Backbone as a chain_set.jsonl record, in Angstrom:
{"seq": "MKKISILSALIYSFVLSANAQDNHASGQNSGSSKNSMFLGTGMSSSAHHNVGIGLSNVIALSFVSSGGSTGGAVYMPLTSVSDYNNGVSSEVQQLKVESNREFNVTVNTNSPKFTYSGNVSPAPNVPVDQVLALKVIANATGGAIASVFNNISGALSNMTQNLVSNGATGGHQIFSVQYKTTPGISFPSGTYSVAVVYTASQK", "coords": {"N": [[65.862, -66.556, 5.431], [64.012, -68.125, 4.197], [63.521, -70.172, 6.063], [62.307, -68.798, 8.14], [59.959, -68.055, 6.949], [58.743, -70.524, 6.542], [58.453, -71.483, 9.125], [56.645, -69.619, 10.144], [54.453, -70.238, 8.621], [53.899, -72.769, 9.553], [53.19, -72.285, 12.222], [50.889, -70.738, 11.878], [49.284, -72.547, 10.636], [48.954, -74.327, 12.678], [47.501, -72.906, 14.549], [45.083, -72.522, 13.222], [44.306, -75.169, 13.068], [43.943, -75.793, 15.719], [41.771, -74.127, 16.364], [39.853, -75.262, 14.78], [39.542, -77.727, 16.0], [38.429, -76.937, 18.439], [36.012, -75.884, 17.603], [34.777, -78.153, 16.617], [34.52, -79.616, 18.919], [32.681, -78.123, 20.359], [30.226, -78.356, 19.037], [26.838, -78.137, 17.787], [25.735, -75.99, 19.242], [27.738, -74.094, 19.487], [27.979, -73.252, 16.852], [25.536, -71.985, 16.405], [25.746, -69.817, 18.123], [27.818, -68.374, 16.946], [26.673, -67.582, 14.54], [24.789, -65.715, 15.384], [26.258, -63.466, 15.836], [26.335, -62.046, 13.495], [23.88, -60.973, 13.051], [21.695, -58.111, 12.966], [20.8, -54.519, 12.79], [20.086, -52.818, 9.623], [22.517, -51.14, 7.569], [23.339, -47.602, 7.358], [23.523, -44.357, 5.731], [24.259, -40.88, 5.461], [23.758, -37.556, 4.136], [24.277, -34.012, 3.795], [23.407, -30.547, 3.191], [23.598, -26.923, 3.249], [20.779, -24.759, 3.105], [19.759, -21.717, 1.948], [17.785, -18.661, 2.116], [17.061, -15.736, 0.298], [16.052, -12.622, 1.189], [14.503, -9.704, 0.075], [13.9, -6.161, 0.503], [10.531, -5.299, 0.404], [7.57, -3.669, -0.789], [4.161, -2.796, -1.174], [1.374, -0.979, -2.369], [-2.07, -0.808, -2.502], [-5.465, -0.568, -3.748], [-8.166, -1.758, -1.913], [-10.61, -2.472, -3.044], [-10.112, -2.94, -5.775], [-7.827, -4.417, -5.773], [-5.501, -3.665, -6.934], [-3.113, -1.144, -8.088], [-4.544, 0.894, -9.176], [-7.452, 2.473, -8.432], [-11.085, 2.383, -8.4], [-12.987, 4.93, -10.124], [-13.959, 7.849, -8.365], [-16.956, 9.469, -7.752], [-18.724, 12.394, -7.172], [-21.7, 13.736, -7.187], [-23.261, 16.934, -7.33], [-26.277, 18.341, -6.696], [-27.953, 20.276, -5.716], [-28.575, 23.502, -4.183], [-27.912, 23.338, -1.512], [-26.09, 21.228, -1.547], [-23.95, 22.422, -2.908], [-23.229, 24.47, -1.135], [-22.87, 23.257, 1.386], [-21.424, 21.006, 0.931], [-20.44, 17.71, -0.311], [-19.9, 14.329, 0.452], [-17.781, 11.547, -0.377], [-18.08, 7.967, -1.072], [-16.579, 5.575, 1.155], [-13.147, 4.827, 0.791], [-10.841, 2.213, 0.673], [-7.445, 1.47, 1.369], [-4.539, -0.604, 1.115], [-1.509, -1.503, 2.629], [1.39, -3.414, 2.111], [4.239, -4.474, 3.575], [7.602, -5.244, 4.472], [9.037, -3.719, 6.139], [8.926, -0.857, 8.353], [6.865, 1.934, 7.37], [5.973, 4.947, 5.533], [3.233, 6.974, 4.383], [2.31, 9.147, 1.794], [0.334, 11.826, 0.306], [-0.96, 13.39, -2.613], [-2.183, 15.522, -5.277], [-2.237, 15.116, -8.857], [-2.171, 17.462, -10.167], [-2.417, 21.03, -9.765], [-4.851, 22.069, -10.402], [-8.251, 21.37, -11.378], [-9.225, 19.219, -14.086], [-11.376, 20.141, -16.648], [-14.507, 19.176, -18.013], [-16.959, 20.017, -20.147], [-19.489, 22.363, -21.333], [-18.644, 24.948, -21.264], [-16.569, 27.566, -22.376], [-13.832, 29.728, -22.316], [-12.309, 26.96, -20.452], [-13.239, 26.632, -17.031], [-11.222, 27.813, -14.312], [-10.295, 26.03, -11.722], [-9.01, 25.69, -8.614], [-7.625, 22.897, -6.916], [-7.09, 22.788, -4.143], [-8.938, 24.461, -3.016], [-11.347, 23.278, -3.192], [-11.43, 20.459, -2.874], [-11.199, 18.018, -0.354], [-9.784, 15.765, 2.128], [-10.181, 13.083, 4.455], [-9.044, 10.772, 6.956], [-10.771, 8.062, 8.015], [-10.566, 5.634, 9.231], [-8.033, 3.627, 10.65], [-5.747, 1.135, 10.434], [-3.067, 0.656, 10.326], [-1.08, 0.671, 12.16], [0.403, 2.899, 12.349], [0.713, 6.526, 12.671], [-1.737, 9.014, 11.955], [-1.562, 11.972, 10.066], [-2.29, 15.067, 11.596], [-3.837, 16.923, 10.194], [-5.423, 15.427, 8.543], [-6.744, 13.696, 10.178], [-9.581, 12.397, 10.9], [-10.748, 14.779, 10.253], [-11.471, 17.093, 7.621], [-8.958, 17.68, 5.468], [-7.409, 19.944, 3.247], [-6.617, 18.996, -0.065], [-3.831, 19.055, -2.335], [-1.467, 19.67, -5.031], [0.901, 19.557, -3.781], [3.04, 17.46, -1.968], [1.921, 15.736, 0.873], [2.229, 14.516, 4.21], [0.613, 11.547, 5.232], [0.323, 8.991, 6.56], [2.386, 7.982, 9.195], [5.147, 6.04, 10.235], [4.077, 3.418, 9.825], [3.325, 0.0, 10.598], [5.15, -3.088, 10.062], [3.948, -5.689, 7.922], [1.366, -7.601, 6.202], [-1.184, -6.693, 5.793], [-2.034, -3.981, 6.216], [-4.272, -1.643, 6.665], [-5.926, 1.381, 5.684], [-8.598, 3.777, 5.707], [-10.197, 6.15, 3.647], [-11.983, 9.243, 2.984], [-13.453, 11.449, 0.709], [-14.279, 14.939, 0.368], [-16.144, 17.462, -1.168], [-16.555, 20.915, -1.525], [-17.621, 23.207, -3.318], [-18.941, 25.661, -3.423], [-21.136, 28.19, -4.803], [-19.927, 29.014, -7.413], [-18.878, 28.111, -9.767], [-19.347, 26.962, -13.144], [-21.612, 24.437, -14.529], [-20.605, 21.018, -15.143], [-18.072, 18.467, -15.475], [-15.556, 17.949, -13.16], [-12.307, 16.91, -12.642], [-9.541, 15.202, -11.048], [-6.479, 13.515, -10.397], [-5.778, 11.656, -7.52], [-2.973, 10.889, -5.699], [-1.407, 8.344, -3.935], [1.436, 7.485, -2.031], [3.516, 5.01, -0.826], [6.281, 4.523, 1.234], [9.198, 2.85, 2.331], [10.858, 3.015, 5.498]], "CA": [[64.548, -66.032, 5.094], [63.126, -69.24, 3.865], [63.149, -70.866, 7.291], [61.359, -67.947, 8.874], [58.683, -68.129, 6.255], [58.152, -71.84, 6.78], [58.054, -71.533, 10.527], [55.431, -68.824, 10.26], [53.372, -70.997, 8.009], [53.565, -73.874, 10.428], [52.482, -71.739, 13.38], [49.563, -70.318, 11.416], [48.535, -73.77, 10.386], [48.645, -74.917, 13.981], [46.431, -72.124, 15.159], [43.857, -72.856, 12.525], [43.93, -76.512, 13.439], [43.436, -75.75, 17.087], [40.429, -73.541, 16.31], [38.953, -76.232, 14.172], [39.243, -78.732, 17.006], [37.521, -76.327, 19.415], [34.694, -75.782, 16.999], [34.227, -79.493, 16.513], [34.149, -80.056, 20.267], [31.52, -77.378, 20.87], [29.047, -78.904, 18.381], [25.838, -77.262, 17.168], [25.494, -74.784, 20.034], [28.751, -73.109, 19.128], [27.671, -72.71, 15.528], [24.403, -71.064, 16.545], [26.24, -68.597, 18.768], [28.62, -67.605, 15.985], [25.794, -66.977, 13.549], [24.095, -64.572, 15.968], [27.137, -62.296, 15.787], [26.169, -61.349, 12.226], [22.521, -60.448, 12.958], [21.576, -56.748, 13.5], [20.074, -53.572, 11.933], [20.72, -52.5, 8.36], [23.473, -50.025, 7.594], [22.786, -46.336, 6.862], [24.458, -43.299, 5.345], [23.564, -39.601, 5.346], [24.437, -36.429, 3.497], [23.56, -32.768, 4.082], [23.937, -29.269, 2.716], [22.899, -25.753, 3.776], [19.827, -24.123, 2.207], [19.537, -20.334, 2.38], [16.805, -17.861, 1.397], [17.449, -14.328, 0.19], [14.896, -11.746, 1.3], [14.702, -8.306, -0.289], [12.889, -5.245, 1.02], [9.397, -5.217, -0.515], [6.435, -2.864, -0.349], [3.11, -2.638, -2.179], [0.217, -0.188, -1.958], [-3.151, -1.126, -3.429], [-6.843, -0.317, -3.337], [-8.794, -3.018, -1.519], [-11.717, -2.775, -3.96], [-9.621, -3.437, -7.063], [-6.677, -5.293, -5.588], [-4.373, -3.15, -7.701], [-2.658, 0.212, -7.795], [-5.53, 1.834, -9.709], [-8.767, 2.28, -7.828], [-12.226, 2.831, -9.19], [-13.234, 6.377, -10.119], [-14.846, 8.362, -7.311], [-17.804, 10.499, -8.34], [-19.555, 13.09, -6.182], [-22.601, 14.68, -7.86], [-23.888, 18.004, -6.545], [-27.532, 18.579, -7.422], [-28.798, 21.285, -5.063], [-27.853, 24.621, -3.57], [-27.377, 22.821, -0.251], [-24.882, 20.452, -1.863], [-22.877, 23.358, -3.256], [-22.812, 25.261, 0.03], [-22.485, 22.427, 2.535], [-20.481, 19.969, 0.505], [-20.865, 16.327, -0.505], [-18.811, 13.383, 0.759], [-17.728, 10.343, -1.219], [-18.057, 6.681, -0.4], [-15.292, 5.28, 1.796], [-12.174, 4.119, -0.036], [-9.847, 1.515, 1.5], [-6.149, 1.164, 0.78], [-3.787, -1.594, 1.882], [-0.052, -1.505, 2.481], [2.104, -4.647, 2.444], [5.641, -4.066, 3.681], [8.385, -5.958, 5.484], [9.686, -2.718, 6.982], [8.038, 0.261, 8.676], [6.644, 2.735, 6.166], [5.202, 6.184, 5.562], [2.378, 7.185, 3.209], [2.041, 10.544, 1.472], [-0.756, 12.026, -0.642], [-0.947, 14.627, -3.391], [-2.896, 15.426, -6.559], [-1.282, 15.204, -9.973], [-2.246, 18.802, -10.749], [-2.984, 22.0, -8.812], [-6.178, 22.471, -10.868], [-9.105, 20.337, -11.954], [-9.47, 19.151, -15.526], [-12.8, 20.415, -16.855], [-15.189, 18.632, -19.186], [-18.288, 20.616, -20.178], [-19.824, 23.203, -22.483], [-18.171, 26.318, -21.067], [-15.264, 27.872, -22.957], [-12.728, 28.838, -21.928], [-12.564, 26.082, -19.307], [-13.088, 27.279, -15.716], [-9.964, 27.576, -13.595], [-10.735, 25.664, -10.38], [-7.913, 25.121, -7.825], [-7.987, 21.711, -6.14], [-7.012, 22.999, -2.693], [-10.079, 25.245, -2.551], [-12.588, 22.548, -3.46], [-11.374, 19.039, -2.537], [-10.569, 17.712, 0.928], [-9.66, 14.345, 2.457], [-9.987, 12.713, 5.856], [-8.863, 9.35, 7.241], [-11.829, 7.721, 8.974], [-10.2, 4.387, 9.915], [-6.597, 3.404, 10.511], [-5.256, -0.121, 10.987], [-1.7, 0.5, 9.821], [-0.121, 0.705, 13.259], [1.087, 4.187, 12.316], [-0.028, 7.72, 13.093], [-2.311, 9.82, 10.875], [-1.27, 13.401, 10.177], [-3.409, 15.729, 12.271], [-4.686, 17.645, 9.245], [-6.337, 14.47, 7.909], [-7.2, 12.746, 11.19], [-11.017, 12.552, 11.169], [-11.236, 16.07, 9.797], [-11.208, 17.227, 6.196], [-7.818, 18.526, 5.146], [-7.372, 20.282, 1.825], [-5.639, 18.332, -0.93], [-3.18, 19.889, -3.346], [-0.412, 18.945, -5.736], [2.052, 19.479, -2.89], [3.041, 16.2, -1.224], [1.645, 15.879, 2.303], [2.276, 13.28, 4.988], [-0.691, 10.996, 5.576], [0.573, 7.975, 7.586], [3.784, 7.93, 9.627], [5.58, 4.883, 11.031], [3.228, 2.245, 9.685], [3.99, -1.219, 11.055], [5.381, -4.133, 9.07], [2.861, -6.654, 7.814], [0.787, -7.761, 4.878], [-2.601, -6.302, 5.742], [-2.109, -2.704, 6.922], [-5.329, -0.953, 5.916], [-6.505, 2.643, 6.145], [-9.776, 4.156, 4.926], [-10.285, 7.593, 3.441], [-13.216, 9.762, 2.41], [-13.276, 12.772, 0.119], [-15.388, 15.881, 0.475], [-16.013, 18.633, -2.027], [-17.421, 22.051, -1.171], [-17.194, 24.2, -4.31], [-19.628, 26.944, -3.395], [-21.825, 28.479, -6.07], [-19.042, 29.923, -8.142], [-18.367, 27.51, -10.992], [-20.39, 26.457, -14.04], [-21.834, 22.99, -14.548], [-19.637, 20.226, -15.884], [-17.367, 17.47, -14.676], [-14.222, 18.382, -12.763], [-11.594, 15.711, -12.179], [-8.117, 15.276, -10.761], [-5.991, 12.248, -9.85], [-5.196, 11.702, -6.184], [-1.87, 9.922, -5.723], [-0.87, 7.901, -2.638], [2.75, 6.867, -2.178], [4.021, 4.359, 0.385], [7.747, 4.409, 1.189], [9.781, 2.225, 3.51], [11.761, 3.845, 6.271]], "C": [[63.561, -67.159, 4.828], [62.653, -69.984, 5.102], [62.123, -70.06, 8.077], [59.99, -68.032, 8.24], [58.002, -69.452, 6.513], [57.657, -71.951, 8.198], [56.767, -70.761, 10.749], [54.237, -69.564, 9.694], [52.953, -72.14, 8.892], [52.79, -73.397, 11.643], [51.054, -71.362, 13.0], [48.683, -71.535, 11.191], [48.109, -74.41, 11.686], [47.482, -74.185, 14.647], [45.092, -72.44, 14.516], [43.379, -74.232, 12.917], [43.353, -76.557, 14.83], [42.025, -75.177, 17.118], [39.435, -74.512, 15.758], [38.564, -77.292, 15.172], [38.26, -78.184, 18.039], [36.108, -76.256, 18.867], [34.017, -77.138, 16.925], [33.741, -79.989, 17.868], [32.884, -79.364, 20.756], [30.216, -77.819, 20.23], [28.126, -77.817, 17.859], [25.642, -75.968, 17.936], [26.473, -73.692, 19.69], [28.431, -72.481, 17.788], [26.549, -71.713, 15.595], [24.838, -69.746, 17.141], [27.015, -67.738, 17.791], [27.727, -66.909, 14.967], [25.099, -65.744, 14.094], [24.942, -63.314, 15.957], [26.915, -61.472, 14.526], [24.748, -60.791, 12.032], [22.471, -59.043, 13.559], [20.819, -55.857, 12.529], [20.838, -53.339, 10.644], [21.644, -51.308, 8.481], [22.82, -48.776, 7.02], [23.902, -45.373, 6.523], [23.674, -42.011, 5.185], [24.42, -38.568, 4.649], [23.652, -35.169, 3.806], [24.195, -31.609, 3.355], [23.1, -28.141, 3.299], [21.978, -25.172, 2.71], [19.525, -22.732, 2.743], [18.441, -19.677, 1.558], [17.269, -16.408, 1.407], [16.232, -13.434, 0.176], [15.272, -10.306, 0.951], [13.648, -7.445, 0.405], [11.776, -5.107, -0.017], [8.294, -4.363, 0.086], [5.446, -2.761, -1.492], [1.963, -1.86, -1.566], [-0.887, -0.436, -2.973], [-4.493, -0.699, -2.858], [-7.499, -1.662, -3.043], [-9.855, -3.432, -2.526], [-11.245, -3.402, -5.258], [-8.484, -4.442, -6.923], [-5.446, -4.831, -6.334], [-4.048, -1.718, -7.34], [-3.591, 1.289, -8.354], [-6.893, 1.522, -9.119], [-9.875, 2.741, -8.759], [-12.421, 4.333, -9.077], [-14.228, 6.743, -9.019], [-15.636, 9.53, -7.89], [-18.716, 11.077, -7.269], [-20.453, 14.092, -6.903], [-23.177, 15.707, -6.89], [-25.124, 18.461, -7.31], [-28.42, 19.643, -6.803], [-27.928, 22.403, -4.525], [-27.215, 24.169, -2.259], [-26.092, 22.025, -0.493], [-23.703, 21.384, -2.139], [-22.331, 24.064, -2.013], [-22.262, 24.413, 1.177], [-21.518, 21.299, 2.192], [-21.114, 18.593, 0.405], [-19.653, 15.423, -0.245], [-18.917, 12.142, -0.122], [-17.968, 9.092, -0.391], [-16.657, 6.444, 0.162], [-14.416, 4.465, 0.838], [-11.113, 3.494, 0.881], [-8.573, 1.248, 0.709], [-5.374, 0.236, 1.704], [-2.3, -1.479, 1.568], [0.48, -2.874, 2.901], [3.593, -4.324, 2.443], [6.352, -4.881, 4.75], [9.286, -5.014, 6.278], [8.65, -1.653, 7.331], [7.964, 1.211, 7.482], [5.916, 4.035, 6.489], [4.351, 6.25, 4.296], [2.163, 8.679, 3.033], [0.905, 10.616, 0.462], [-0.579, 13.357, -1.354], [-1.824, 14.441, -4.62], [-1.895, 15.623, -7.688], [-1.294, 16.569, -10.644], [-2.798, 19.766, -9.708], [-4.4, 22.419, -9.183], [-6.941, 21.266, -11.412], [-9.062, 20.392, -13.478], [-10.973, 19.267, -15.744], [-13.301, 19.745, -18.119], [-16.614, 19.169, -19.17], [-18.439, 21.534, -21.371], [-19.288, 24.624, -22.388], [-16.767, 26.473, -21.662], [-15.004, 29.378, -22.803], [-13.06, 28.038, -20.664], [-12.364, 26.84, -17.995], [-11.769, 26.883, -15.049], [-10.303, 27.307, -12.129], [-9.569, 25.022, -9.615], [-8.395, 23.954, -6.96], [-8.061, 22.034, -4.654], [-8.145, 23.861, -2.148], [-11.394, 24.456, -2.606], [-12.587, 21.13, -2.911], [-10.6, 18.798, -1.246], [-10.607, 16.206, 1.179], [-9.591, 14.163, 3.964], [-9.824, 11.203, 5.959], [-9.867, 8.977, 8.318], [-11.574, 6.392, 9.681], [-8.732, 4.102, 9.628], [-6.185, 2.114, 11.21], [-3.854, -0.411, 10.473], [-0.674, 0.357, 10.937], [0.659, 1.997, 13.308], [0.182, 5.324, 12.742], [-0.512, 8.494, 11.867], [-1.973, 11.287, 11.119], [-2.509, 14.136, 10.68], [-4.353, 16.422, 11.294], [-5.691, 16.731, 8.567], [-6.985, 13.514, 8.908], [-8.636, 13.044, 11.609], [-11.54, 13.962, 10.934], [-10.84, 16.195, 8.329], [-10.076, 18.218, 5.953], [-7.731, 18.737, 3.648], [-6.284, 19.507, 1.098], [-5.041, 19.334, -1.904], [-2.126, 19.051, -4.054], [0.884, 18.903, -4.922], [1.954, 18.197, -2.064], [2.863, 16.46, 0.271], [1.728, 14.515, 2.989], [0.864, 12.843, 5.355], [-0.569, 9.98, 6.715], [2.061, 7.982, 7.909], [4.024, 6.685, 10.469], [4.584, 3.73, 11.009], [4.008, 0.983, 10.028], [4.182, -2.205, 9.905], [4.198, -5.107, 9.063], [2.265, -6.66, 6.428], [-0.649, -7.314, 4.757], [-2.805, -5.02, 6.543], [-3.061, -1.78, 6.147], [-5.672, 0.392, 6.551], [-7.624, 3.045, 5.182], [-9.88, 5.669, 4.849], [-11.64, 7.956, 2.843], [-12.941, 11.171, 1.896], [-14.514, 13.639, 0.384], [-15.123, 17.06, -0.452], [-17.03, 19.689, -1.614], [-17.061, 23.197, -2.111], [-17.796, 25.588, -4.138], [-20.25, 27.207, -4.769], [-21.02, 29.501, -6.857], [-18.654, 29.396, -9.515], [-19.511, 26.938, -11.839], [-20.496, 24.933, -14.001], [-20.791, 22.295, -15.425], [-19.011, 19.198, -14.963], [-15.945, 17.955, -14.429], [-13.49, 17.167, -12.176], [-10.114, 15.991, -11.961], [-7.71, 13.923, -10.182], [-5.378, 12.484, -8.474], [-4.197, 10.554, -6.078], [-1.41, 9.624, -4.293], [0.456, 7.203, -2.897], [3.207, 6.304, -0.843], [5.518, 4.132, 0.22], [8.261, 3.772, 2.465], [10.75, 3.168, 4.195], [13.166, 3.271, 6.207]], "O": [[62.397, -67.091, 5.223], [61.492, -70.386, 5.173], [61.171, -70.622, 8.617], [58.976, -68.075, 8.936], [56.784, -69.491, 6.689], [56.563, -72.457, 8.444], [55.889, -71.221, 11.478], [53.139, -69.507, 10.246], [51.766, -72.455, 8.976], [51.827, -74.045, 12.052], [50.117, -71.649, 13.745], [47.497, -71.538, 11.519], [47.019, -74.974, 11.781], [46.596, -74.804, 15.235], [44.086, -72.605, 15.206], [42.179, -74.451, 13.084], [42.386, -77.274, 15.091], [41.168, -75.696, 17.833], [38.296, -74.58, 16.218], [37.411, -77.722, 15.214], [37.353, -78.897, 18.467], [35.135, -76.53, 19.57], [32.812, -77.25, 17.148], [32.721, -80.67, 17.978], [32.097, -79.961, 21.492], [29.166, -77.662, 20.853], [28.568, -76.716, 17.53], [25.402, -74.931, 17.319], [26.112, -72.518, 19.606], [28.603, -71.274, 17.619], [26.593, -70.689, 14.914], [24.372, -68.684, 16.73], [26.89, -66.513, 17.8], [27.997, -65.774, 14.575], [24.84, -64.807, 13.338], [24.409, -62.209, 16.057], [27.278, -60.296, 14.498], [24.441, -60.212, 10.99], [23.136, -58.791, 14.564], [20.253, -56.348, 11.552], [22.036, -53.604, 10.548], [21.535, -50.541, 9.437], [21.848, -48.876, 6.271], [25.047, -45.528, 6.947], [22.507, -42.059, 4.798], [25.643, -38.689, 4.58], [22.45, -35.254, 4.061], [25.357, -31.665, 2.953], [21.999, -28.383, 3.795], [22.352, -25.098, 1.54], [19.08, -22.591, 3.882], [18.19, -20.085, 0.424], [17.801, -15.92, 2.404], [15.446, -13.486, -0.77], [16.246, -9.765, 1.475], [12.618, -7.957, 0.844], [12.046, -4.83, -1.185], [8.102, -4.332, 1.302], [5.843, -2.65, -2.652], [1.619, -2.049, -0.4], [-0.668, -0.29, -4.175], [-4.64, -0.497, -1.653], [-7.396, -2.595, -3.839], [-9.988, -4.616, -2.833], [-11.901, -4.298, -5.789], [-8.212, -5.219, -7.838], [-4.441, -5.541, -6.363], [-4.622, -1.147, -6.413], [-3.437, 2.467, -8.034], [-7.419, 0.422, -9.295], [-9.63, 3.401, -9.77], [-12.068, 4.94, -8.066], [-15.207, 6.034, -8.782], [-15.061, 10.465, -8.448], [-19.395, 10.343, -6.55], [-20.007, 15.2, -7.202], [-23.535, 15.373, -5.76], [-25.019, 18.917, -8.449], [-29.52, 19.896, -7.296], [-26.708, 22.271, -4.425], [-26.1, 24.577, -1.936], [-25.129, 22.137, 0.266], [-22.593, 21.155, -1.658], [-21.12, 24.232, -1.864], [-21.309, 24.805, 1.85], [-20.881, 20.719, 3.072], [-22.183, 18.342, 0.961], [-18.536, 15.719, -0.667], [-20.003, 11.75, -0.548], [-18.049, 9.151, 0.836], [-15.68, 7.035, -0.298], [-14.885, 3.543, 0.171], [-10.56, 4.165, 1.753], [-8.613, 0.854, -0.456], [-5.534, 0.283, 2.923], [-1.891, -1.375, 0.412], [0.068, -3.423, 3.923], [4.144, -3.941, 1.411], [5.783, -5.175, 5.801], [10.184, -5.454, 6.997], [7.612, -1.558, 6.677], [8.896, 1.281, 6.68], [5.33, 4.198, 7.559], [4.696, 5.664, 3.27], [1.871, 9.393, 3.993], [0.549, 9.616, -0.162], [-0.105, 14.33, -0.767], [-2.171, 13.312, -4.966], [-0.837, 16.223, -7.496], [-0.526, 16.816, -11.575], [-3.575, 19.354, -8.847], [-5.087, 23.054, -8.382], [-6.349, 20.279, -11.847], [-8.888, 21.454, -14.076], [-11.754, 18.569, -15.097], [-12.632, 19.74, -19.152], [-17.397, 18.824, -18.284], [-17.635, 21.502, -22.304], [-19.453, 25.416, -23.316], [-15.899, 25.621, -21.473], [-15.865, 30.196, -23.126], [-13.968, 28.39, -19.91], [-11.413, 27.611, -17.868], [-11.279, 25.766, -15.211], [-10.567, 28.242, -11.373], [-9.176, 23.903, -9.946], [-9.458, 24.03, -6.345], [-8.991, 21.603, -3.974], [-8.294, 23.978, -0.931], [-12.425, 24.922, -2.121], [-13.642, 20.632, -2.516], [-9.493, 19.305, -1.065], [-11.356, 15.472, 0.535], [-9.012, 14.99, 4.669], [-10.384, 10.448, 5.164], [-9.82, 9.52, 9.422], [-12.284, 6.051, 10.628], [-8.25, 4.307, 8.513], [-6.265, 2.012, 12.435], [-3.495, -1.56, 10.217], [0.467, -0.033, 10.691], [1.487, 2.19, 14.199], [-0.969, 5.113, 13.125], [0.204, 8.616, 10.873], [-2.084, 11.781, 12.241], [-3.629, 13.864, 10.246], [-5.554, 16.497, 11.551], [-6.71, 17.204, 8.064], [-7.709, 12.605, 8.502], [-8.887, 13.821, 12.53], [-12.643, 14.301, 11.362], [-9.963, 15.472, 7.858], [-10.21, 19.418, 6.194], [-7.956, 17.81, 2.87], [-5.164, 19.381, 1.592], [-5.669, 20.334, -2.252], [-1.915, 17.883, -3.727], [1.857, 18.275, -5.34], [0.893, 17.888, -1.521], [3.558, 17.289, 0.859], [1.345, 13.494, 2.418], [0.026, 13.66, 5.739], [-1.273, 10.088, 7.719], [2.899, 7.986, 7.007], [3.203, 6.324, 11.312], [4.284, 3.138, 12.045], [5.211, 0.904, 9.779], [3.466, -2.159, 8.905], [3.54, -5.31, 10.083], [2.609, -5.834, 5.582], [-1.277, -7.533, 3.722], [-3.645, -4.971, 7.441], [-2.698, -1.216, 5.115], [-5.706, 0.532, 7.773], [-7.598, 2.7, 4.0], [-9.681, 6.377, 5.837], [-12.343, 7.116, 2.281], [-12.285, 11.975, 2.558], [-15.621, 13.141, 0.591], [-14.011, 17.586, -0.506], [-18.203, 19.394, -1.386], [-16.277, 24.071, -1.742], [-17.251, 26.574, -4.634], [-19.933, 26.539, -5.753], [-21.377, 30.675, -6.951], [-18.152, 30.154, -10.346], [-20.521, 26.486, -11.3], [-19.604, 24.24, -13.514], [-20.19, 22.897, -16.314], [-19.39, 19.083, -13.798], [-15.226, 18.321, -15.358], [-14.023, 16.482, -11.302], [-9.52, 16.872, -12.583], [-8.523, 13.257, -9.541], [-4.566, 13.39, -8.287], [-4.532, 9.397, -6.335], [-1.069, 10.534, -3.538], [0.594, 6.433, -3.848], [3.279, 7.024, 0.153], [5.969, 3.614, -0.802], [7.811, 4.113, 3.559], [11.381, 4.009, 3.555], [14.089, 3.829, 6.8]]}, "num_chains": 1, "name": "protein.A"}
């Protein structure tokens, strides 16, 4: 074992000596060439991971004028016999749907009768469906308007009715409505009010 180790050491020493002689013979040019082997770009390293987003179904219905779910009060004064007999229409009201799925919109009143505020007692009993109507005068939802409300005045009631069907996905789906009241000369003076409720539902 000892001899093998010595012999190996002698061979290794010889090789190193031979290389040294070659380097000495080549002179400065050889040294310059060897140094160029160590020149190059810097080293780099990278790492990565996956990034995911979780999307839920979302829908919102709002009044354009207020930007919220509660719109401004709509008031329709009737001041003449002509108003009572022929009816009075409200200003246009715009609503906006934002939904990432197709949707439907329904409409109803929160009561079958008006709430009365005035000097008459007992309070007059005035059914909503005989006095208040609605029509859709503009539709940019991508959906279809129910025929009863499509540019004609359809009676409102506390029963839920379809208004918009198959509205398209998007963040700016607007439709415009207008109310009309034709009470006839049957009820005493005062203020009659009822809440009109719109509901947007995803399909």
